[in-house]
C-alpha positions in Angstrom: -8.7 -41.7 2.9 -6.1 -39.0 3.4 -7.1 -35.7 5.1 -6.0 -33.6 2.1 -5.6 -34.1 -1.6 -2.9 -32.0 -3.4 -4.5 -29.9 -6.1 -1.6 -27.7 -7.2 2.1 -26.9 -6.5 4.8 -24.8 -7.9 7.7 -22.5 -7.1 8.9 -19.0 -7.8 11.9 -16.7 -7.2 10.8 -13.8 -5.0 11.3 -10.3 -6.3 10.8 -8.9 -2.8 7.1 -8.0 -3.3 3.9 -9.8 -2.4 3.0 -12.7 -4.7 -0.4 -13.7 -6.0 -0.6 -17.5 -6.8 -3.6 -18.3 -9.0 -5.3 -21.7 -8.4 -7.3 -23.7 -10.9 -9.7 -24.9 -8.1 -10.5 -23.9 -4.5 -8.3 -25.1 -1.6 -8.5 -25.6 2.1 -4.8 -25.8 3.1 -1.8 -23.9 1.7 1.9 -24.1 2.5 4.9 -22.1 1.4 8.5 -23.2 2.0 11.4 -20.7 1.7 13.9 -23.2 0.3 16.7 -20.6 0.2 16.5 -19.7 3.9 15.9 -23.3 4.9 19.3 -24.2 3.5 21.2 -21.6 5.6 21.2 -19.9 8.9 21.0 -16.2 9.6 22.2 -14.1 12.6 18.6 -13.1 13.0 16.3 -16.1 12.5 14.1 -16.2 9.4 10.7 -17.6 8.7 11.1 -20.8 6.6 7.8 -22.6 6.6 4.3 -21.0 6.5 0.9 -22.7 6.6 -2.7 -21.6 6.1 -5.9 -23.4 6.8 -9.5 -22.5 5.9 -10.9 -20.4 8.7 -7.7 -18.3 9.2 -8.2 -14.6 9.3 -6.8 -12.5 6.4 -3.0 -12.0 6.5 -2.4 -14.6 9.2 -0.3 -17.8 9.1 1.3 -20.5 11.2 5.0 -19.7 10.9 8.0 -21.9 11.6 11.1 -19.7 12.2 14.7 -20.7 12.4 16.3 -19.6 15.7 19.1 -17.1 15.5 22.2 -18.6 13.8 20.7 -22.1 14.3 18.6 -24.8 12.5 16.3 -25.3 15.4 12.7 -24.1 14.7 10.2 -22.0 16.7 6.5 -22.0 15.8 4.0 -19.2 16.2 0.8 -17.8 14.8 1.2 -14.4 13.0 -1.7 -12.1 12.4 -0.1 -9.9 9.7 2.3 -10.5 6.9 0.9 -14.0 6.2 -1.6 -15.3 3.6 -4.8 -13.9 2.1 -7.2 -16.1 0.1 -8.9 -14.1 -2.6 -12.0 -15.2 -4.6 -12.3 -12.5 -7.2 -15.7 -13.7 -8.3 -17.2 -13.5 -4.8 -16.1 -10.3 -3.1 -17.9 -7.4 -1.7 -17.0 -3.8 -0.9 -15.3 -3.4 2.5 -16.8 -1.5 5.4 -16.3 2.3 5.6 -13.2 3.4 7.5 -12.8 7.0 8.6 -9.8 8.9 7.2 -8.1 11.4 9.5 -5.7 12.7 6.9 -4.1 12.4 3.5 -0.8 14.2 3.0 -0.2 16.7 0.2 3.0 14.9 -0.8 4.6 12.7 -3.4 3.5 10.0 -2.8 0.3 10.7 -0.8 0.0 8.9 2.5 -3.4 8.2 4.0 -4.0 7.9 7.8 -7.1 6.3 9.1 -8.8 6.7 12.5 -9.0 2.9 13.0 -7.2 -0.1 11.6 -7.7 -0.2 7.8 -7.0 -3.9 7.2 -5.2 -3.1 3.9 -2.4 -4.8 2.2 0.0 -3.8 -0.6 -1.9 -4.2 -3.9 -5.4 -3.5 -2.4 -7.6 -1.0 -4.2 -9.6 1.6 -2.3 -12.1 4.3 -3.0 -11.7 7.6 -1.2 -14.7 9.8 -0.7 -16.1 12.6 1.4 -12.6 14.2 1.7 -12.2 17.5 3.4 -9.5 19.9 2.0 -8.7 17.6 -0.9 -12.0 17.4 -2.9 -10.2 16.7 -6.2 -9.6 13.1 -5.3 -13.1 12.5 -3.7 -14.7 9.5 -5.3 -11.5 8.2 -7.0 -9.8 4.9 -6.6 -6.1 4.2 -5.7 -3.9 1.2 -5.4 -2.1 0.8 -2.0 1.7 0.5 -2.7 2.9 0.4 0.9 1.5 -0.1 4.4 3.4 1.7 7.1 1.2 0.6 10.0 -2.3 -0.6 10.8 -3.5 3.0 10.2 -1.3 4.3 7.4 -1.2 3.4 3.7 0.6 4.9 0.7 -1.0 5.8 -2.6 2.2 5.4 -4.7 0.7 6.6 -8.0 -0.8 9.9 -6.5 1.5 12.9 -6.5 -0.4 15.3 -4.3 2.6 17.6 -3.6 1.1 20.4 -5.7 -2.2 20.4 -3.8 -3.0 23.5 -1.8 -3.7 21.5 1.4 -3.8 18.1 2.9 -7.1 16.2 3.5 -8.2 16.4 7.1 -11.1 14.0 7.0 -13.1 11.6 4.8 -13.8 7.9 4.4 -12.4 4.9 2.4 -13.6 1.5 1.4 -11.6 -1.5 0.2 -12.8 -2.5 -3.2 -12.9 -6.1 -4.7 -9.9 -7.2 -6.7 -9.5 -6.0 -10.3 -12.7 -6.1 -12.3 -13.9 -9.4 -13.6 -13.9 -8.2 -17.2 -10.8 -6.5 -18.7 -9.5 -4.1 -20.0 -11.1 -1.6 -17.7 -11.7 2.2 -17.5 -8.6 3.7 -15.8 -8.4 7.0 -13.9 -5.4 9.3 -14.7 -3.2 11.0 -12.1 -0.6 12.5 -14.5 0.2 13.0 -18.2 3.7 14.1 -19.3 4.5 16.8 -21.9 6.6 14.7 -24.3 7.0 13.5 -27.9 5.4 10.3 -26.6 3.1 11.1 -23.7 3.6 9.0 -20.5 0.4 8.4 -18.6 0.2 7.5 -14.9 -2.8 5.7 -13.5 -4.3 5.7 -10.0 -4.7 2.0 -9.9 -2.6 -0.9 -11.3 -3.4 -0.9 -15.0 -2.3 -4.3 -16.5 -2.2 -2.8 -20.0 -0.1 -4.3 -22.8 1.8 -2.8 -25.6 -0.6 -2.4 -28.6 -3.7 -1.5 -26.6 -5.7 1.4 -27.9 -6.8 4.1 -25.4 -9.4 6.8 -25.8 -8.7 9.8 -23.6 -11.4 11.7 -21.6 -9.8 14.8 -20.1 -11.8 17.8 -19.0 -10.5 21.4 -19.0 -10.1 21.3 -15.2 -7.1 19.0 -15.7 -5.3 21.4 -18.0 -4.3 19.2 -20.9 -7.6 19.6 -22.7 -5.9 19.1 -26.1 -5.6 15.3 -25.4 -9.3 15.0 -24.8 -10.9 12.6 -27.3 -7.6 11.5 -28.9 -6.9 7.8 -29.5 -3.5 6.6 -28.5 -1.7 3.3 -28.8 0.4 1.9 -26.0 4.0 1.7 -27.1 5.6 0.9 -23.7 4.6 0.1 -20.1 6.3 0.4 -16.7 5.1 -1.9 -14.0 7.3 -0.1 -11.4 5.8 3.3 -12.1 2.3 2.1 -13.2 2.6 4.1 -16.4 1.9 3.6 -20.1 3.6 5.4 -22.9 1.3 6.3 -25.9 2.1 7.5 -29.4 0.6 11.0 -28.8 2.9 14.0 -29.0 1.9 16.1 -26.0 5.0 18.3 -25.9 3.1 21.4 -27.0 0.0 20.6 -25.0 -1.1 22.6 -21.9 0.5 21.0 -18.8 -1.5 18.4 -16.9 -2.8 19.8 -13.6 -5.2 18.7 -10.9 -8.2 21.1 -10.3 -8.2 23.0 -7.1 -10.4 21.7 -4.2 -12.7 24.7 -4.7 -13.1 23.9 -8.4 -13.8 20.2 -7.6 -16.5 21.3 -5.2 -18.5 22.7 -8.1 -18.2 19.3 -9.9 -15.9 17.9 -12.5 -15.3 14.7 -14.5 -12.1 12.9 -13.4 -9.6 12.3 -16.2 -9.6 8.7 -17.5 -8.9 6.5 -20.5 -11.2 3.9 -22.0 -9.5 0.9 -23.8 -11.2 0.6 -27.2 -8.9 -1.9 -28.9 -6.2 -4.6 -28.4 -3.3 -5.8 -30.4 -5.7 -8.1 -32.3 -8.1 -5.1 -32.7 -10.9 -6.7 -30.8 -11.8 -6.5 -27.1 -12.1 -10.3 -26.5 -11.3 -10.0 -22.8 -14.3 -7.7 -22.3 -16.5 -10.8 -22.7 -14.2 -13.2 -20.8 -14.7 -13.5 -17.1 -11.2 -13.0 -15.6 -12.1 -14.0 -12.0 -9.6 -16.3 -10.2 -9.3 -17.9 -6.9 -5.8 -17.1 -5.7 -3.6 -16.9 -2.6 -1.7 -13.7 -1.8 1.6 -14.3 -0.1 3.0 -11.3 1.8 6.7 -10.5 1.3 9.5 -9.9 3.7 12.0 -11.7 6.0 9.1 -13.3 7.8 6.6 -13.4 5.0 5.7 -16.4 2.9 6.8 -14.7 -0.3 10.2 -14.1 1.2 12.8 -11.5 0.3 14.4 -10.8 -3.1 16.0 -13.9 -4.8 14.5 -16.3 -2.2 13.3 -19.5 -3.9 9.8 -20.4 -2.7 8.1 -23.7 -3.1 4.3 -23.8 -2.5 1.6 -26.4 -2.3 -2.2 -26.2 -2.1 -4.5 -29.0 -0.9 -8.3 -29.6 -0.9 -9.9 -31.4 2.0 -12.5 -34.2 1.5 -14.5 -32.7 4.4 -14.1 -29.5 6.5 -15.9 -29.2 9.8 -15.6 -25.8 11.5 -17.6 -25.8 14.7 
C-alpha cells in the first residue's frame, strides 16, 4: 500500500496574491510546484517546490529553492509565507492580542504588542480601543502584513479621525461565515448618482443582490437608512459595491467622533435581503470548506504574478504523530 493517495490536483496562474485552494475532502500532504520558475533561472534564486505535511505550524513549509543563477536546489524549512490549512467548519476565535496602536491614516495600520500571527485575508475583531472608540467592536479584513507585529486594514480610511488608537485588543476570527450572504459593516458611502459602498471585511457580493441599509445619524448619511438598494457593480480590489441609490444630495458619510462613540452608537451596516433569483438560498446552505491557503511572493507557494502553479493534495492511509 502506498503511503499517500492523491485526492485532488490542479493548477492556476498567480495574480500575485495569496491563493485559497478548496478541497473536496481532507488531506495530509500538499505540494505546490512553481512551473514557471522551475523552467528558468534567476539572478536571485527562487522557491520552486513547496511541501506541507499534517502537523506543520500555520504558514510554514518545506521549500526547495533554486540557487542564484543555477538549477541546483537548496532545501529549508520556512516558518512564514508558506501554507495554512483551513477548516471553515471547525474553527474557533483566536486568543486576545494586545494592540499598541492603530494609525489615523488611510489605510489604517495596526501595531500589536506581541506577534499577531495574521496573514493577508484574515478577519479580526478590534475592541477596547483607546483614542479610537468609533471602531471598537468592529471587524476588519487584513490586506497587508508588514511584520509580525503590524497589519493593515486596507478598507478603513481613518485619516479623518481626531487621534490614533493607543491601546486595545484584537482577536482573529474564523473564516467567512458558514452561511452567506452575511451582514456587512460599512466604512464609507460615496455621494453619487449610484452610491459606492465600502465594507470593512471582504464582502463577496454579486451583481443583483438586494441590500437593506442600517445607518444611524452618527454616521451622517441618515437619508440612506432603511433604503433598499440593488448591487449594480462590484470591485474586488477596493472591496466596494455600487448600488442603484442616488446619494448625491444626501448628507456626507462621516464616522462619529470617539467621544460620541463612547456614549454608544449602532455601527452602519447592510443586511442582504434578496439575490438575483429573489431568494436567499445560500442562507440555508452550509458554505464551509476545507482549503489550503498558499502565501504569495517570490518565495511563496502561490508565486508572483503570472507564475503558473501546479498543486497536488494527498490523503494518508494512516498518520502517526508521536
